[in-house]
Steps between C-alpha positions, in 0.01 A plus 500: 500500500622854431411830640591864454610575861845606604671182619660685795187679623299362789148405395258361756128425491209455737249267338184457714205286396174701512315230692436714810634792701867591536604350830783582742742235353445614147534864601838432665616315186396802288683735740822298480488490118432874483776585748754270333428664162528850645816424699670365186371753246297225341151445363199386704236317299143424597356200312155355559508119491131451424499157340262347763172544306274411789643741756677778311271802462528860383366608840786318680748656259376846594524411869866411449570817306333713766704327770824555310424865451416545868828332594675750280676228296521671165571249227709585193329254266165327516128583501436874455878563462557308176850394397695327228444145623121486520227401504521476883199272545565129452161448334620731224821298448358162423631496145854550638464192721366288218784614268763427764359154571480407132855626446624270778312207333661580163842513667450163669501657847130426561254249369133422461355264763179311434470317829147517644440579869406132547828390341699730725315380810567139410870564442531671840329214671724245328811697592388512863443127509848441359635742764682688227729777629348727228123502482444797270403499135650189334589687178268271305464739207856628492612245246217551253626594153442878454323444164265249659433736790426788261262279305311408813477870596377590150239224528357673803622267771516674845851574618714691742853628444772377732853630528792260463709506814843400363584150617855599571399817687696529821369652815308825459674767705294805568699819565304662780596838643332416834561129546826463307532216249210254533552161336222282355543150368407513130414129505191588708368721215261337262426628151249748635216653297554847360177516296173345611249317283264802515763716326615696801858522629596380846631752756856373490511552125312824450687680775835401355400601145394837635804552726735405215327720244491794745871466585442442873835481671392433862190318625405601850205299632374292792683186596184299433614526135839344569375149417390625155844640422682190369229441240516862397883477465446210264263715294748791488769262372269353238408848379869598484433785740731615784387382839428791731626533854228391742422634847242301689380690801355344815137463594324749728357332803250606765607560860415141575760384248240375253437611144343841487122481450172669581512372855797731564298807389533706187689335214438718191661832417166676467393384850808668648439812292139516621606445860692830482862398446716736294642368181859602585471336843354179361772472235763570768365224723463236227853573375637418845325162500810312391734782410703750697767745387684512832310292755404811698282734291124477550385800300640486150386754241386393157803682359741308719332172413531585133869577530626242753296183434710200421426128476800404718322646801180292453460239769436130429284470809120542499381849601248550779215750451500722807195736504643700797817582310296602198294726719815651653649576154175649383488722805857613435410608149195684629696676770765609253246697296470874535174620660395626158571167332316315775203730467485483121587132443358326806273707722267669255462200268415278794243744639344536157487121453332464841238759404610748771613754241385572147759511227531856362290646783702451820345619822816667637788710376856381427632607841243284678593192294873569557441518872304174493774343288772600749288367784417161343812421299716381797210277611424341162614155392251438218335772292139414606599558868444873441127445447430346844722760670326788324151374557437719809554810286218399263246396765217724618554607861174333614589177318850455647530156655709446812728211589347364825842401638647843429197666665526281806871548538525875438160675513313322780775585750534756769653818357378452140216749544738763639752437223238536224355816650841657538591406145176644366570831676854518359393401144208747492741784565734425213543760228700264273390141429835334416673198643758713673241741650284208621797321663620819667152560644463146634858440617464674841187307600657187657701703742216741570257211572758293684454207259719292271501590133311186406214575736463841339564444131349149455146605602524783241620258239224243571237777498613631162613183322297224663804295597831542688722495195559789262778730380628768738222688682587831328490345151182303581299799622633732229387253232162453668438878519394727782122448470510123480752478783291710740179323397649159575642610835156645588332174404738308728455745787120471474533121521725522805279749679 
């Protein structure tokens, strides 16, 4: 096979099957391919391996494309991007597979097989009874004269196409950038099918034809594909194509050490997006599931990943999905935002999505949202957190619900009435309603009343917020506003009296 690519240039591909959503394992594979291409000045290709007619759908393809765009993994060639090696959907490349298979037949490197399923089953059973060391395909049709075989094909007899594994082929040694050289005994390989009787190529054939035609130099994929690799090497050799360097990366396991699945929580990229994780944080976390530049860094920018990623730092050991670490990294990215970025990219979109604000007709000015952003940002781990913590600001005073435990601990105590009355007096006399002015007004109260700060400020907080947790008291009351603050304190005082 020939291609037009520069022989020295790195070319990698991510080739998902559109049979469902893009899951965590596939996303990490895509990230590693993207990062390896970027770090080496190479080309990142997205190819859709949609040859499963029963499960591959256009809807699933769009799901994958959306997930890739959200991850920020811009591909250089593929759907929507085009390129010189297309088409980039396997269903549009069927003629290429057929031509490649027929060429191998004409060169004596593959042959037509006419064995029925019943014949194959009987041969396997006989080999098992004989306790043969090799119980694969018995190469029944390998010796058929090519002219006879062609005549049978022309007559309409059903057939498959099998590749000829050279009888003198030594061990198949796979050059793997993660596992080192992995050796497979070629004697355990039968003459496997490359084209089925229904006229479709097998995975191990189609993927090699595509990778060879597209000039793929490195194949980075999950280690569940390692067992396929010796067969694919045989196909590369038959096609006369250079064998790429492989890198089989480990599985991602749940915290219980078992294969990641729904029982461990979210598994698809879009589920994590919808849960409020930032794209950069999610890519950062997945990149560290099996790779580390120095063994110490936890927060790694996309730019650093794209410049420092290397296959020699990828671990052979399975990676463990740790939701707490993902949350920590996501929080770090949120906290690193400026207040303006947090307000524009996180706070306002979440409030609009929750129906608390209307897009294009916000209920407050920029300064109010910046104050809310600065108050909530240090306390936010996931983007939707801001909705729950802002809820008290969007609740009618008469409808505010109170946490019974907070009321019992802080409001239904001796001294709470005096603290609220004193606070009301101080707040009513303020000329300026700012966090600083509010805090300066309330700061002397604990000493004046002979109480601890908690016994003074927590009743105010519970009265105005409904619970005992909120940003600083000055920020909280400034955001709530003078009228709402005094109304809520009055409501609580009436209840106490």
